[in-house]
SEDOMAR-468576 format. One record per residue (C-alpha): residue in one letter; x, y, z; chain. Coordinates in steps of 0.25 Angstrom, whole numbers, plus 2048, in hexadecimal, padded with zeros to 3 digits. Layout:
<pts>
  r  east  north   up  c
  A     X      Y    Z  A
...
</pts>
This chain:
<pts>
  r  east  north   up  c
  A   42D    509  C49  A
  G   431    50C  C3A  A
  E   43C    515  C40  A
  G   44A    512  C3C  A
  V   445    506  C35  A
  G   451    501  C29  A
  G   44E    4F5  C1F  A
  Q   454    4E7  C22  A
  G   463    4E9  C1E  A
  G   46E    4F1  C24  A
  G   472    4F6  C32  A
  E   464    4FC  C34  A
  M   45A    4F6  C3F  A
  S   44C    4F5  C41  A
  L   442    4F9  C4C  A
  I   44F    4FC  C57  A
  N   45A    504  C55  A
  E   46B    500  C54  A
  R   46C    506  C62  A
  E   460    4FC  C69  A
  L   465    4F1  C62  A
  R   472    4F2  C6A  A
  A   46C    4F5  C76  A
  L   463    4E9  C74  A
  I   470    4E0  C70  A
  A   478    4E6  C7B  A
  D   46D    4E3  C86  A
  A   46F    4D4  C87  A
  K   464    4D2  C92  A
  I   458    4D5  C89  A
  N   44E    4CD  C85  A
  L   447    4CD  C77  A
  V   43C    4C7  C7D  A
  D   436    4C8  C8C  A
  N   437    4BB  C91  A
  D   438    4B2  C9C  A
  D   446    4AA  C9A  A
  S   43F    49F  C93  A
  D   444    498  C89  A
  D   439    49D  C7E  A
  Y   43E    4AA  C80  A
  A   44C    4A8  C7E  A
  F   448    4A1  C72  A
  L   441    4AC  C6D  A
  E   44D    4B6  C70  A
  E   456    4AC  C69  A
  T   44F    4A8  C5B  A
  V   444    4AE  C5B  A
  L   444    4BF  C5E  A
  P   450    4C1  C56  A
  T   448    4BD  C49  A
  L   43A    4C1  C4E  A
  L   43C    4D0  C52  A
  P   446    4D4  C46  A
  S   43B    4CE  C3D  A
  L   42F    4D5  C43  A
  A   439    4E2  C43  A
  Q   439    4E0  C34  A
  L   42A    4DC  C31  A
  L   42A    4EA  C37  A
  E   431    4F1  C2E  A
  R   42B    4E9  C22  A
  V   41E    4EE  C29  A
  E   422    4FD  C28  A
  Q   426    4FC  C1C  A
  K   41A    4F6  C16  A
  E   412    502  C1D  A
  Q   41B    50C  C16  A
  H   418    506  C08  A
  A   409    503  C0C  A
  A   404    50A  C01  A
  E   40F    505  BF6  A
  N   408    4F9  BEF  A
  T   40E    4EE  BF7  A
  P   40C    4DF  BFA  A
  P   403    4DB  C06  A
  F   40F    4D9  C12  A
  N   40B    4CE  C1D  A
  P   413    4CF  C29  A
  I   411    4C4  C30  A
  R   415    4BC  C24  A
  W   421    4C5  C22  A
  L   425    4C1  C31  A
  A   422    4B3  C2E  A
  E   42C    4B3  C23  A
  Q   436    4BB  C28  A
  L   437    4B2  C34  A
  M   438    4A6  C2C  A
  R   442    4AB  C22  A
  H   44C    4B0  C2F  A
  H   44B    4A4  C3A  A
  P   452    4A5  C45  A
  E   45C    49A  C3F  A
  G   45E    4A1  C33  A
  G   465    4B0  C39  A
  A   464    4B6  C2C  A
  F   45B    4C2  C30  A
  Q   463    4C3  C3C  A
  H   46F    4C7  C34  A
  R   467    4D1  C2B  A
  H   45F    4D6  C35  A
  A   467    4DF  C40  A
  Y   45B    4DF  C4A  A
  G   45A    4D0  C48  A
  A   469    4CD  C4A  A
  S   469    4D7  C55  A
  L   45E    4CE  C5B  A
  A   466    4C2  C59  A
  E   470    4C8  C5F  A
  I   468    4C9  C6A  A
  A   463    4BC  C6A  A
  E   471    4B6  C6A  A
  Q   476    4BD  C77  A
  K   468    4B8  C7F  A
  R   46A    4AB  C7A  A
  A   478    4AB  C7E  A
  A   475    4B0  C8D  A
  R   467    4A7  C8E  A
  L   470    49C  C8A  A
  E   47A    4A0  C96  A
  K   46E    4A3  CA0  A
  E   46A    495  C9B  A
  K   477    48F  C9F  A
  R   476    496  CAC  A
  R   46B    490  CAF  A
  E   46C    484  CAB  A
  E   478    483  CB4  A
  E   472    48A  CC0  A
  K   465    480  CBD  A
  R   472    475  CBF  A
  K   478    479  CCA  A
  G   46B    47C  CD0  A
  E   467    46E  CCC  A
  E   474    468  CD3  A
  E   471    472  CE0  A
  K   462    46B  CE0  A
  A   468    45E  CE0  A
  G   474    45F  CE9  A
  R   469    466  CF3  A
  E   460    459  CF0  A
  R   46D    450  CF3  A
  E   470    458  D00  A
  V   460    457  D04  A
  A   460    449  D00  A
  A   46D    446  D0A  A
  E   468    44E  D15  A
  A   45C    448  D14  A
  E   464    43A  D14  A
  R   46C    43F  D1F  A
  A   45F    442  D28  A
  R   459    437  D25  A
  A   468    42F  D2A  A
  E   468    438  D34  A
  K   45B    435  D38  A
  E   45B    425  D36  A
  E   467    425  D3E  A
  A   45F    42C  D4B  A
  R   454    424  D49  A
  R   460    417  D4A  A
  T   465    41E  D57  A
  A   458    421  D5D  A
  L   455    412  D5B  A
  A   460    40D  D60  A
  A   45E    416  D6D  A
  K   452    410  D6D  A
  E   453    402  D6C  A
  E   461    403  D78  A
  Q   454    409  D7F  A
  K   44B    3FD  D7E  A
  K   458    3F4  D81  A
  I   45B    3FC  D8E  A
  A   44B    3FC  D90  A
  G   44C    3EB  D8C  A
  E   456    3E9  D96  A
  L   44F    3F1  DA2  A
  A   442    3E8  D9E  A
  V   449    3DA  DA0  A
  E   44F    3DF  DAE  A
  K   441    3E2  DB1  A
  A   43D    3D7  DAB  A
  M   447    3CF  DB4  A
  K   445    3D6  DC1  A
  G   454    3D2  DC6  A
  D   453    3C4  DC1  A
  D   461    3BF  DBE  A
  R   45E    3BA  DB1  A
  I   45F    3C8  DAE  A
  D   46C    3C7  DA5  A
  M   467    3BA  D9F  A
  V   45A    3C3  D97  A
  L   463    3CF  D95  A
  E   46C    3C6  D8D  A
  F   462    3BF  D85  A
  R   45C    3CE  D82  A
  G   46C    3D2  D7D  A
  R   46B    3C4  D74  A
  M   45C    3C7  D6D  A
  V   461    3D7  D6C  A
  S   46E    3D2  D64  A
  Y   466    3C7  D5C  A
  I   45D    3D2  D56  A
  E   468    3DC  D56  A
  K   472    3D2  D50  A
  D   46D    3C6  D49  A
  V   460    3CC  D43  A
  D   462    3D4  D35  A
  F   453    3DB  D36  A
  R   456    3DA  D26  A
  K   455    3CD  D24  A
  E   446    3C8  D23  A
  E   44A    3BB  D2A  A
  D   453    3C1  D35  A
  T   445    3CA  D37  A
  S   43C    3BF  D38  A
  R   443    3B6  D40  A
  V   447    3BF  D4B  A
  N   43A    3C1  D53  A
  N   43A    3B2  D54  A
  H   448    3B1  D5A  A
  L   446    3BB  D64  A
  H   439    3B2  D69  A
  K   441    3A6  D69  A
  M   44D    3AB  D72  A
  A   443    3B0  D7A  A
  C   43C    3A3  D7C  A
  E   449    39B  D7D  A
  L   44E    3A4  D89  A
  V   440    3A2  D8F  A
  V   442    392  D93  A
  S   451    393  D91  A
  H   452    39E  DA2  A
  T   443    398  DA6  A
  A   43C    38B  DAA  A
  A   433    38C  D9E  A
  S   433    380  D94  A
  F   42C    388  D88  A
  S   42D    397  D83  A
  S   425    39D  D78  A
  S   423    3AC  D73  A
  S   416    3B1  D6D  A
  D   411    3BE  D65  A
  L   406    3C6  D67  A
  M   3FD    3C6  D5C  A
  G   3F0    3CD  D57  A
  E   3E9    3D9  D5D  A
  D   3E0    3D7  D6A  A
  E   3D6    3CD  D6C  A
  D   3DD    3C5  D60  A
  Q   3E9    3C7  D66  A
  I   3F1    3B8  D67  A
  L   3FF    3B5  D6C  A
  F   406    3AE  D62  A
  V   411    3A3  D67  A
  H   41E    3A3  D5C  A
  T   429    39E  D64  A
  A   42F    395  D6E  A
  A   438    38F  D76  A
  D   43B    381  D7D  A
  K   442    37B  D89  A
  K   444    36C  D8B  A
  E   44B    369  D96  A
  A   452    35B  D9B  A
  V   44D    354  DA7  A
  V   457    351  DB1  A
  D   455    343  DB8  A
  E   455    346  DC6  A
  E   452    338  DCE  A
  E   45E    336  DD9  A
  E   469    32B  DD5  A
  A   470    324  DE0  A
  P   47D    329  DE6  A
  E   48A    323  DE0  A
  D   495    31E  DE7  A
  D   4A3    325  DE3  A
  G   4AC    319  DE7  A
  L   4B0    31C  DF3  A
  G   4A4    31A  DFB  A
  E   49E    327  DFA  A
  E   48F    32B  DF2  A
  F   48F    338  DE9  A
  S   482    33D  DE0  A
  K   482    33F  DD3  A
  A   482    34E  DCD  A
  P   474    352  DC8  A
  K   470    352  DBA  A
  I   46F    35D  DB4  A
  A   465    35F  DA7  A
  P   46A    363  D9B  A
  P   467    372  D94  A
  P   459    372  D8F  A
  E   455    372  D83  A
  I   450    380  D7B  A
  S   449    383  D6D  A
  T   441    38C  D67  A
  R   437    38D  D5F  A
  D   42C    393  D55  A
  L   41F    390  D57  A
  P   413    38F  D4C  A
  P   411    39B  D45  A
  V   405    3A3  D48  A
  T   3FE    39F  D3C  A
  D   400    391  D3F  A
  D   3F3    388  D44  A
  T   3FC    384  D50  A
  A   402    391  D55  A
  Y   403    393  D63  A
  I   3F9    3A0  D64  A
  L   3F3    3A4  D71  A
  R   3E6    3AF  D6D  A
  R   3E2    3B8  D77  A
  G   3DC    3B2  D85  A
  Q   3E3    3A4  D82  A
  G   3EE    39F  D8C  A
  V   3F5    3A7  D98  A
  S   3FD    3B0  D91  A
  W   3F3    3BC  D8D  A
  P   3F7    3C2  D9B  A
  A   405    3C3  D98  A
  I   402    3CB  D8B  A
  D   3F5    3D3  D90  A
  D   3FA    3D7  D9F  A
  A   40A    3D8  D9C  A
  K   40C    3CD  DA7  A
  P   413    3BF  DA7  A
  V   40C    3B3  DA8  A
  L   411    3A9  DB1  A
  I   407    39C  DB0  A
  T   40E    391  DBB  A
  D   403    384  DB7  A
  T   3FF    385  DAA  A
  K   3F6    378  DA9  A
  Y   3EE    37E  DB3  A
  T   3ED    38C  DB2  A
  E   3E1    390  DAA  A
  G   3E1    394  D9A  A
  T   3EF    391  D98  A
  L   3F1    38C  D89  A
  F   3F8    380  D85  A
  F   3FB    380  D76  A
  D   3FD    372  D75  A
  G   3F1    370  D7D  A
  E   3F6    368  D8B  A
  K   3F5    36E  D96  A
  R   403    36D  D9E  A
  Q   40A    370  DAC  A
  G   413    37C  DAC  A
  T   416    38C  DAD  A
  Y   415    395  DA1  A
  A   418    3A5  DA1  A
  A   416    3AF  D97  A
  V   41B    3BD  D96  A
  S   419    3C9  D8B  A
  V   423    3CC  D81  A
  Y   420    3DD  D7E  A
  K   425    3E3  D71  A
  E   425    3F1  D6F  A
  G   41E    3F3  D7D  A
  K   413    3EA  D7B  A
  A   410    3DA  D7D  A
  A   413    3D3  D70  A
  G   414    3C4  D75  A
  L   419    3B9  D80  A
  L   424    3B3  D84  A
  A   41F    3A7  D8D  A
  A   423    39A  D92  A
  D   41F    38C  D98  A
  T   423    381  D9E  A
  L   41A    377  D99  A
  D   424    36D  D94  A
  S   42E    36F  D9E  A
  M   435    362  DA4  A
  T   43B    368  DAF  A
  G   430    36D  DB6  A
  K   433    37B  DB6  A
  E   429    387  DB8  A
  L   42B    395  DB3  A
  I   42A    39E  DC0  A
  M   42A    3AE  DBF  A
  G   438    3AE  DBD  A
  D   439    3A7  DB1  A
  V   42B    3B1  DAC  A
  E   434    3BE  DAF  A
  L   440    3B9  DA7  A
  M   436    3B5  D9A  A
  G   431    3C5  D9E  A
  A   43E    3CB  D9C  A
  I   441    3C1  D8E  A
  A   433    3C7  D8A  A
  V   438    3D4  D8D  A
  V   446    3D2  D85  A
  L   43D    3CB  D79  A
  G   434    3D7  D77  A
  E   43E    3DF  D78  A
  C   447    3D6  D6E  A
  L   43C    3D5  D64  A
  D   439    3E5  D64  A
  L   448    3E7  D61  A
  A   445    3DD  D56  A
  S   439    3E3  D50  A
  S   441    3F0  D53  A
  S   44F    3ED  D48  A
  L   446    3E7  D40  A
  A   43D    3F3  D3E  A
  Q   44B    3FB  D3C  A
  S   451    3F1  D34  A
  R   443    3F3  D2B  A
  R   443    401  D2B  A
  Q   451    403  D27  A
  T   450    3F8  D1B  A
  H   443    3FF  D16  A
  S   44A    40D  D17  A
  E   456    408  D10  A
  N   44D    403  D05  A
  I   444    410  D07  A
  L   451    418  D05  A
  A   458    410  CF9  A
  L   44A    411  CF1  A
  S   44B    421  CF3  A
  K   458    420  CEF  A
  E   453    417  CE1  A
  P   451    421  CD6  A
  S   449    416  CD1  A
  T   43F    413  CDD  A
  L   42F    416  CD8  A
  P   427    41D  CE3  A
  Q   420    40E  CE5  A
  A   42C    408  CE7  A
  M   430    410  CF3  A
  A   420    411  CF8  A
  K   422    402  CF9  A
  A   430    404  D01  A
  V   42A    40E  D0A  A
  V   41D    405  D0E  A
  A   427    3F9  D10  A
  G   42F    401  D18  A
  I   424    405  D22  A
  V   41E    3F9  D22  A
  S   42B    3F2  D29  A
  I   429    3FE  D35  A
  V   41B    3FE  D35  A
  S   414    3F2  D32  A
  G   403    3EE  D32  A
  R   400    3FD  D2C  A
  E   3FC    402  D20  A
  I   407    40B  D18  A
  A   406    412  D0B  A
  V   40E    41D  D03  A
  G   408    427  CFC  A
  V   40C    430  CF1  A
  L   402    43B  CEC  A
  D   3FD    43B  CDF  A
  T   3F4    448  CE1  A
  K   3F1    452  CEC  A
  E   3E5    449  CF0  A
  V   3EA    43C  CEB  A
  M   3F6    431  CF0  A
  R   3FA    426  CEA  A
  L   3FF    41B  CF4  A
  L   40A    414  CED  A
  Y   40C    40B  CF6  A
  V   401    406  D02  A
  M   403    3FA  D0E  A
  D   3F8    3F5  D16  A
  A   3F9    3F1  D25  A
  A   3F8    3E1  D1D  A
  G   405    3E4  D13  A
  N   3FA    3E5  D07  A
  V   400    3EF  CFD  A
  T   3FA    3F9  CF4  A
  Q   401    402  CEB  A
  D   3FF    40E  CE1  A
  E   3EF    413  CE7  A
  T   3EB    422  CE8  A
  M   3E4    427  CF5  A
  N   3DB    434  CF3  A
  E   3DB    43C  CFD  A
  R   3CC    441  CFA  A
  T   3C7    434  CFB  A
  D   3D0    42A  D06  A
  S   3CC    42E  D13  A
  S   3D6    423  D1A  A
  E   3E1    427  D25  A
  R   3EB    424  D1B  A
  A   3E7    42F  D0F  A
  S   3E3    438  D1B  A
  L   3F2    438  D21  A
  M   3FA    435  D14  A
  F   3F3    442  D0D  A
  E   3F4    448  D1A  A
  A   404    447  D1A  A
  V   403    44D  D0B  A
  T   3FB    459  D0F  A
  S   404    45A  D1C  A
  G   412    455  D18  A
  E   412    450  D25  A
  V   412    442  D2B  A
  A   401    43F  D2F  A
  A   3FD    434  D39  A
  V   3F2    42E  D43  A
  K   3F7    42E  D50  A
  D   3F4    429  D5D  A
  D   3F0    42E  D6A  A
  A   401    42E  D6E  A
  G   404    435  D5F  A
  G   409    427  D59  A
  C   407    427  D4B  A
  L   3FB    41B  D48  A
  S   3FB    41E  D37  A
  I   406    429  D30  A
  A   408    42F  D23  A
  M   416    433  D22  A
  P   417    43E  D16  A
  V   424    43C  D0B  A
  T   428    44A  D07  A
  D   434    44E  CFC  A
  D   43D    45A  CFD  A
  K   434    464  CFC  A
  H   42B    45F  D06  A
  Q   41E    45B  CFE  A
  V   418    44D  D00  A
  C   41B    443  CF7  A
  A   416    436  CFE  A
  V   410    432  D0C  A
  F   412    425  D14  A
  Y   407    41F  D1C  A
  V   407    416  D27  A
  A   3F9    410  D2C  A
  A   3F6    40E  D3B  A
  S   3F8    401  D3F  A
  P   3EB    3F6  D40  A
  N   3EE    3F9  D50  A
  P   3F1    408  D51  A
  K   400    409  D56  A
  P   408    416  D52  A
  L   413    415  D49  A
  S   420    412  D50  A
  E   42B    41E  D4F  A
  D   433    415  D47  A
  A   42A    415  D3C  A
  T   426    422  D3C  A
  D   433    425  D3B  A
  F   435    41C  D2F  A
  L   42A    422  D28  A
  H   431    42F  D28  A
  S   43E    428  D23  A
  V   437    423  D18  A
  A   431    42E  D13  A
  S   43D    436  D12  A
  I   443    42B  D0B  A
  A   439    428  D00  A
  A   437    436  CFD  A
  P   440    436  CF1  A
  V   436    42C  CE9  A
  L   42A    42F  CEE  A
  L   429    43D  CE9  A
  P   41D    447  CE4  A
  P   419    445  CD7  A
  S   41F    44D  CCE  A
  A   42D    447  CD4  A
  S   428    43A  CD5  A
  A   425    439  CC7  A
  M   432    440  CC3  A
  R   43A    432  CCA  A
  V   42F    429  CC5  A
  L   42F    42C  CB6  A
  G   43E    42E  CB7  A
  I   442    420  CBE  A
  L   438    41B  CB2  A
  A   43E    423  CA7  A
  R   44B    41E  CAC  A
  A   446    40E  CAC  A
  G   443    40D  C9E  A
  C   44A    40F  C93  A
  G   441    41B  C8A  A
  E   433    414  C8C  A
  A   429    41F  C8F  A
  G   41C    416  C91  A
  P   421    413  CA1  A
  L   424    424  CA3  A
  F   416    427  C9A  A
  D   40F    41C  CA3  A
  A   415    420  CB1  A
  A   412    430  CAF  A
  A   405    42E  CAC  A
  Q   402    427  CB8  A
  L   40A    431  CC2  A
  V   400    43B  CBA  A
  E   3F4    435  CBD  A
  R   3F7    434  CCB  A
  H   3FB    443  CCE  A
  S   3F3    447  CC5  A
  G   3E4    440  CC7  A
  G   3E1    442  CBA  A
  T   3D6    437  CB2  A
  G   3E1    435  CA8  A
  V   3EE    438  CA4  A
  L   3F5    43A  C95  A
  I   401    43B  C91  A
  G   405    440  C83  A
  V   412    442  C79  A
  C   411    44C  C6F  A
  H   411    445  C61  A
  G   412    451  C58  A
  G   40C    45E  C5D  A
  D   3FE    45B  C5C  A
  E   3FD    44D  C62  A
  L   400    445  C6E  A
  R   405    436  C6F  A
  L   3FE    431  C7C  A
  A   409    429  C84  A
  K   400    426  C92  A
  S   3F1    42A  C93  A
  T   3E9    426  C9E  A
  G   3DC    427  CA5  A
  S   3D2    430  C9D  A
  Y   3DD    433  C93  A
  T   3DF    424  C8F  A
  A   3DF    423  C80  A
  R   3E0    41A  C75  A
  Q   3E5    424  C69  A
  A   3F5    426  C69  A
  T   3F5    434  C68  A
  V   3ED    443  C6C  A
  G   3EA    44D  C63  A
  R   3EB    45C  C67  A
  G   3DD    45E  C63  A
  D   3DA    453  C6D  A
  M   3E3    45A  C7A  A
  P   3E3    468  C75  A
  V   3E7    46C  C85  A
  C   3F1    461  C86  A
  F   3F8    466  C7A  A
  Q   3F9    474  C7D  A
  A   3FF    46E  C8B  A
  I   40A    469  C80  A
  D   40B    476  C79  A
  K   40D    47E  C85  A
  A   415    474  C8D  A
  M   40D    478  C9A  A
  Y   403    472  CA2  A
  M   3F5    472  C9E  A
  S   3E7    46E  CA2  A
  E   3D8    46F  C9E  A
  Q   3CC    46B  CA6  A
  S   3CE    45D  CA4  A
  S   3DD    45B  CA1  A
  T   3EB    45E  CA4  A
  Y   3F7    45F  C9B  A
  V   406    45E  CA0  A
  P   412    45F  C96  A
  I   41C    453  C95  A
  F   429    45C  C8E  A
  S   433    458  C88  A
  P   442    45A  C8E  A
  P   443    467  C8B  A
  P   450    46A  C82  A
  A   455    476  C81  A
  G   44D    47C  C8D  A
  H   440    47B  C85  A
  S   435    470  C8A  A
  K   42A    46B  C81  A
  A   41E    465  C85  A
  V   41F    456  C7D  A
  G   413    44E  C84  A
  V   409    452  C8E  A
  I   402    44A  C9B  A
  A   3F2    44C  C9A  A
  I   3EB    449  CA7  A
  A   3DB    448  CA7  A
  G   3D4    44F  CB0  A
  P   3D3    45C  CBA  A
  P   3DE    468  CB9  A
  L   3E8    462  CC3  A
  D   3EC    46A  CD0  A
  D   3FA    46F  CD2  A
  A   400    461  CDB  A
  A   3FB    458  CCE  A
  R   400    462  CC4  A
  E   40E    463  CCA  A
  A   40D    454  CCA  A
  V   409    452  CBA  A
  E   412    45A  CB7  A
  G   41D    453  CBE  A
  V   41B    446  CB8  A
  A   41A    44D  CAB  A
  S   428    454  CAF  A
  A   42C    447  CB2  A
  L   427    43F  CA6  A
  T   42F    449  C9F  A
  S   43C    444  CA3  A
  A   43A    436  CA4  A
  L   435    437  C95  A
  G   443    43F  C91  A
  E   449    434  C99  A
  S   441    42B  C91  A
  D   442    42E  C83  A
  F   452    431  C87  A
  R   454    422  C89  A
  R   44A    41D  C7E  A
  K   452    425  C74  A
  L   460    421  C7B  A
  T   45C    413  C7A  A
  V   459    413  C6B  A
  C   467    419  C69  A
  G   46F    40F  C73  A
  G   469    405  C6C  A
  K   46D    409  C5F  A
  A   47B    40C  C67  A
  L   47B    3FD  C6D  A
  V   47A    3F8  C5E  A
  S   485    400  C59  A
  L   48E    3FB  C65  A
  R   48E    3EE  C64  A
  N   48F    3ED  C54  A
  Q   49C    3F6  C57  A
  A   4A2    3EC  C63  A
  A   4A1    3DD  C5E  A
  G   4A5    3D9  C6D  A
  I   496    3DF  C71  A
  K   48D    3D5  C73  A
  G   482    3DC  C7A  A
  A   47E    3EA  C7F  A
  F   474    3F2  C85  A
  F   46E    400  C88  A
  A   46A    403  C95  A
  F   465    410  C9D  A
  Y   466    413  CAC  A
  D   459    414  CB5  A
  V   45A    41E  CBF  A
  S   45F    414  CCB  A
  G   46B    413  CC0  A
  R   469    404  CBC  A
  M   46A    402  CAC  A
  L   45D    3FE  CA5  A
  C   45F    3F7  C98  A
  A   458    3FF  C8B  A
  D   45F    3F7  C7F  A
  T   467    3EC  C7B  A
  V   46F    3E5  C6F  A
  G   477    3D9  C6C  A
  D   477    3CC  C76  A
  A   46E    3CC  C82  A
  I   476    3D2  C8E  A
  P   473    3C9  C9A  A
  G   46B    3D2  CA4  A
  V   467    3DC  C9B  A
  T   45A    3DE  C95  A
  K   453    3EB  C8C  A
  G   44B    3F2  C97  A
  Q   452    3EB  CA3  A
  L   45B    3F0  CAD  A
  V   46A    3EC  CA9  A
  P   46F    3E3  CB4  A
  Q   47C    3E5  CBB  A
  T   485    3DD  CB5  A
  D   493    3D9  CAF  A
  G   48C    3D4  CA1  A
  F   48F    3E2  C9C  A
  V   497    3EC  C99  A
  A   490    3FA  C9A  A
  A   492    409  C97  A
  E   48B    416  C9B  A
  V   486    41E  C90  A
  P   489    42D  C94  A
  R   47E    438  C93  A
  G   480    442  C89  A
  D   47E    44E  C92  A
  G   48B    44A  C99  A
  G   484    447  CA8  A
  E   488    43C  CB1  A
  G   484    42F  CAE  A
  G   47E    428  CA1  A
  C   472    428  C99  A
  G   473    418  C96  A
  V   47C    40C  C98  A
  V   481    404  C8D  A
  G   486    3F5  C90  A
  T   48B    3EB  C87  A
  H   48F    3DC  C89  A
  H   49B    3D7  C83  A
  D   4A2    3CA  C7E  A
</pts>
């Protein structure tokens, strides 16, 4: 190595000759270190090696010189100390060594070239990254738009199919009326009545209003009862609903119509003389039209309610045998029940009213209070049967219209929540359950999201009686219920899981909610009804539709953590406490650990405890390096680490100049995490990093904003009060600070109302991006 070695001065080279040096400089692609394009290697090339390599070369020269003069009486030489002093004297920022030593100057030149190439490469990489993100965002928008188009097309196809189905029902209803009337010339009257009923449902009722919904069935029953007494011999008509199951069934009579007819005196009068000697008879008296009225009978809970229990009265054969009942002598017919307790002579008729193809009640009539002595005949019974057909059809139409209105209302509500950036999973789950309940009542309904592979968190559950529970957990290993079985089966398969009847209808169902990567992130569950009845096609279709709409909110653990913590960060003015609380709760859920500790670096060897739970709950405010050595290793190395009973996930600061640094740690007590739990916890740590960056920015800007408001008010005498606000995720203003006189409606820490009581100006972003980072509002005289 000594060949060609000269002194430090002049133009002589050390270790390499001039030709090699020029080749080194000319080769711009050469790497001074074997690197992987990381920032650390770039740092070495550009700052350390141009000083270190010449120093090592000069150290070799000094060592050779000492070896050549070893026999002479020279002081001891410490190469390590000499190298350290050399590096201290020629710090890279000084540059003196590079100018004095040709090798160092050449390396500096190479380093500058490498730096320029690296910056250009980073610029291209950032540009490519920006373009990639824009392309990705564009693709996501296209996918979202396509999904929205597909959903709209599916909804339109569903409406078209529903309209066709309703048209088929209409034709079937007309045929049923014709069949019931058997050629009776009153068929036109019944069809006209049917038209009035349908028109009332389609035009006069707004099913979005509770008051309209509650009165529609009652009005339909009154219309039917009124028609019966108007066109038959009946003086009284009633409508009843079939309630209960099996032997506990009752017929509850809830609506009635009465007819009061005037009696005409039929006594013969003597003929009158017309004055010409001829007699003539008077014209017969014409009876005035009868008075017809409708009324509601006492409710089923009232002691005076009109109730027929199974086996009472003569009406049950109309339900059980599906045949009309006609009693020609009520007083002497065994079993006839008189609600007022007084047996009277008269006739009675009853026909079944069918809803969705099943007997649902009775339409009845009698002549007990008739003043004319008229009796019900078979023709009247046939007319009542036709009216009952129309009533049942229109009750079905009203139920269908109500279901469609509720479906549309809840779909629109869920869609609005999915597009609202501030919607949390709990609110979405509640809306989903409310929507499903409006379609299928009397069943248990649940919405669950995965905490771990074996544990599901039931965000919102409503049982068949309407009782609500929230935020409960369900373990696949310990819960053997049908609900757990179906919901975890849906998670595993990624497809609908159901219990079906012999005909293939779904009695109970678990519907998976998947993200854009087809990963199951939530499950909807609908239990079987007490009297097993398959879900309707419309209900199943609604579940599919809502599952796709709710997916942007009911996300996988990592994405959900980013959404939730992002909402919380932008719902405050720099308070970090809620972020630590939420992050600890999420980590507990997704890790299954027995305790969580979140610490922030406080000097090099201490952690300030921001949050601790479970087995990590501690009274001291800080933890030292000696207490948790592996934890500090995770921080020092900025990497995920675990030991037998604990796992450590670093929290990073926003990366300056491409160099990320761990500023804290999340510690989880318990056995090592599986891959899914690790991914979830690292997702929480990443979300917390982002949220803390936003929170810290807001905290600092609040201080600056407050001082700026004071200065602004001092300089502008006309300003009586002012406030500084941030935007939350929904674009609403959140007041961070106020000065001067109170501004109506503006309170620190609360949302700022949209009023004309102040003038607002947006604070532009420092990076020139779209939108502002805050708002300044002023109140003037």
